[in-house]
N, C-alpha and C positions, 0 to 999 in steps of 0.2 A: 558478608554484602549489607550494602545497606537498599533501605527501604528505598528509594527510588531506582535502584538499580532491579531491585525485586517488583516495583510495578510496572516499569517497564516492558518486565521480561513478560507478564504476565500481557500484557498490551500486547506485544509483539506476539505471543502465540494465538490470543483473540482474534488477530488481525490476517494469521496463514489462516487460523481456523475456518475464517471464514471466505477469503480471496483466495487459496487454492482451489477449494471446488470451484470457483466460477472461473477464474483466469485459465483454468489446467486444460479443459476441453475448449475453450473458444482459441486457445491457440494452437491445436490439434492440425491447423490448416498449412501450419511453418513447420512443425517438429512434429515429427510420429513417434518419437519418445518421448513415454509419459515421464521418466525419471527427469529425464533434462527439462522438462517442461515444469514439474515441478521443483527442480534446481531453479533454474533461469528468473522463477517466481521468487521464493526465498530468496535470490540475491538480486533483486531489486527491491524486496522491500528489504533488507538488510542496508540497502542505500539509500535507503530515503526514511524507514520508519524512524531513526534516532532523531533527525532534523526534525521532523514534526514533537518528536517528544521532548527533544531537549535544547533546542535551538530557537524553533519558535514562538514555544510559551514564554521566554524572555523578549522579545521585542517590544520595546517602548511603540507600542499601540494601541488600542483597543482591543479588548477579546473578538468582534468579531474579523477585524484588520488579521489578526493575527491566524484568529480560524479560516480565514480563506486565503492567505497566503500561504499559510501550511497545506493543506490541502488540495492548492494550483500544485505546489512542489512533488506533490507523490505524484500526483496525476500525468503532470509534464517530464518529471526526470524517468519515471515507469514507460511513457512512451518512447524515448528517446532511448533509453535503455533494450527495449523488446525490438525497436527497430534497428539497434545497433549491433544486433545480436543475432538478426534474422533480417537480414538484408531484403529479403521476400517478399514480407510483413509489410500489407499498405496499410497508410496511415490511419485510416478509417478503423480500421478492422483494431488496432494498436489502440485506437483510443479508447474505444469500444469496450476491449481486457479491460483498460487503466481505469476508465470512468465505473462499469459496473463493479469490478472488484474495490476499486475505494469507494463508489457510493455506499455498496453494502456492508464494509468495513468501518464507514464512517456510520451510518444507522444503526448498527450494532452498538458500537460504541457508545451510544448515546441514546441507546435502550439500557446497555448494561448498567451506565452510570445513572441512570433513574432509578433503575431496580435496587441497586447500593446505597441509594441515600436512606 
């Protein structure tokens, strides 16, 4: 396995470790099954994280712009996924879940990057 795939897998694992304990309980209002909530959060991250990790860093834009675009993509795409899967989920709740989970994983990533330097 190449180093960039291993790096992505590590980052993805950290993302899930941070986001699952936040998003899973917040989605209880629309889904009783804990296993299903976990599965949907994992699927939403599988839909967004590879682009955040592989596509956005290669854009011909400044670092801050790339970062803002990648985080906006993750948040908005996950809101859309949650609302498609659970039509009864209100937009405000979907946004709360996505912003809280992505904000926490973003902060954890910054902290880990700083720690590992």
